[in-house]
N, C-alpha and C positions, 0 to 999 in steps of 0.2 A: 497351129493344132488345131483340130476342129473339135469343140468339148459340146457340140449340138447334142442335146439328150431328147428323144422325142417324148412327148408330152403324153402319149398313148403306148404302153407295152405292147409290143407285137402281137403275144397272145390275145389281147382284149380286141386290137385293132382287127384281128383276123375275126373273132369272133362277131365283132360289129360288122365286119363285109358281109359274113355268112347271113345273119339276120337279116341284112339291108337285101341281099340278093332272095333270100327267102320271101320277104314282104313283097319284092317287087314281082317276083313270079306268082304269087299267091293274089296280088292285085291284077295282074295281066290275064289269071285263071278265073278272076271273078268273085274270089272267096274275100267277104269283108275281114279286115284286120280283126274286130271282137270275135269272130265265128272262130277265126282261126285258132288263136288262143283260149278261146272259151272253155275248154274242158283239157287241161293236161294234168299229169300225175293218176295217183291212183283213182281206179272207178269204184265207187262204192254204192249201192252194192253191187259185187261183181255180177257181169252179166252172162249166162250161159249162152252157147253159141248154138243157134239153132239146126234143125238139119236140112238145111239147104242144099240142094243139089249140086255137084260140082263135076267138071270135067278136066282131069289133070292133064299135065304135059305127056304123061307116060299113057294117057288114052284111059287109064282108071277112071272111076266115076264114084266116089265115095261122096258122103255128106259132109258139110262143114264141121259139124260136130265131130264126128269120126276122125277127121284129118287130125282136128287139133288136139285130141286127147292123148294122153301117154308122156308128153312131156312139154315144156316149155315153147313158145311159138311165137316168134315175131311177124307180124303180118302188115305188108304194105298195100295199099291200093295201086294199081297203076294199068297201062295197057301197050301193047308191045308197038302199036303205031304211033305212039307219042313220042315228040322229038323235043320237047320242052323241059317238063319236070321230072319226067320217067326216067331217062338215063342217069338222072342225078338220085334218083332212089335205087336204080342198079347197081350205081356206085358205091352207095351206101350200104347196102345188103354184102357187095362183094367186099369193102372194108370191115363190115361187121363180121363176116364168115371167118376172116384172118382172124382177127382180136380173139372170135371164138375159139379158133384152133388153137392160137398162142395160150388162152388161158384153158385150156382143155375141157371146155364145155361140151360135151359130147353131146349131152342130153337135149342141148337149146337147137330147134328145128327155125327154119326161116319159110317161110310162104308169100310168095308173089301172088296178090289175088288180083285178078284182071275185071276192068268196068265194061269192057269190049266183050260179053260174050259170043258175039255173033263174028267177028273178025277173028279173036284170038282161038285159034282151035289147038289141037296139040302141037303142031308142025310149029306154029307161031311160038308158042310157050317156050318150047324146046329150044327153039333159037335165040331167044331171050335169054335162057338161062346159061346157054353156051357162050354168049356175048361176053356176060360177066363172070365167067368161070365158077358155075355153082358145082359144087361138091353134092354127095348124095344126101344130105340133110337140109338143101334148099331145095325147094318145090315149086311148080307154079300151076296155078290152077283158074278157071274161069267158071261162075254159076251158071246154070242153066238158064237162058233167057228169061223164062218166067220166074226165076228166084232174082233177078236183079234189085228191084225194089225192096226185098226183104234183105237183101243184102246191105244196100244203102241205108236202111233203117237202123240196122245193128252198129255201122260203123261210124255214121253221120247223123243219126237220130231223125232221119228222113228229112234231109236238107233238101233246099228247094237245088235246080238244077246245077246253078253257078256253084253251088258250095260243095260238089259231088267228088272232085277229083281232088283230094287232099294230100298233104305230104307228111303227116304223123304217121308214124308207126305203132301198132296196135298190140299189146302184148298180153298173150292167154297164158293160165297156168295150166297145169299137166291135167286139168278137168273141163278143160275148152271152156274157161270162162274168161272173160274179158275184164283185165284187171290194173292194166295201166295203160294211159294213152301219152305219147311224147308230144311235144312242140314242133312245128311246122319244119321239114327237113334237119332232122335234128342231126349233131354230129353222133359217130358211132359211140363215143364216149356215155353219150346220153343214153342211148337205147341200151349198152351194157349195164349203165347204173341202176335202170329200171328192171332187167333180167335179173340184177342181183337181189333186187328187194322181192320181187316174186318166189327166188330161191330155185 
């Protein structure tokens, strides 16, 4: 009879693998480890979203602050031509969407925000949403090209080019204020916990 007991519980091993994969992905993207985890948790003081012009998947052209106002919103940075980290981020939001529906968090919205405004037109953004089974509370948008630097400043603090593509999820309250940052490529449970913190 084999009585071998694993030294590491399966859940801990899975979490370790996830962190290792995230660290490898971020290293591949050129994001230094210290930078990747430097700002996790509550954002104090909260940072108001600026009036950056957007172009949504449906062709609408709101400003970022208006897009975020009205309900808690989880935001991810991505681009539709990405084949490395972005599909993982899309799958995360798909899982998060299912968890929100299961817990009846109907006020929470999801926003996939592109960092490639020249390539990510409404058709590409709509295809991204279809690929991951997005429901009406999940939208996608790209900033106007001239607003890209201001967008990076909001999310990454004006990081250098190699630090721009992040796997963090950014949580905004109903007043369009950035109030929480997750770790890199977080599990859906971490995002849900942050959303519970902001109400």
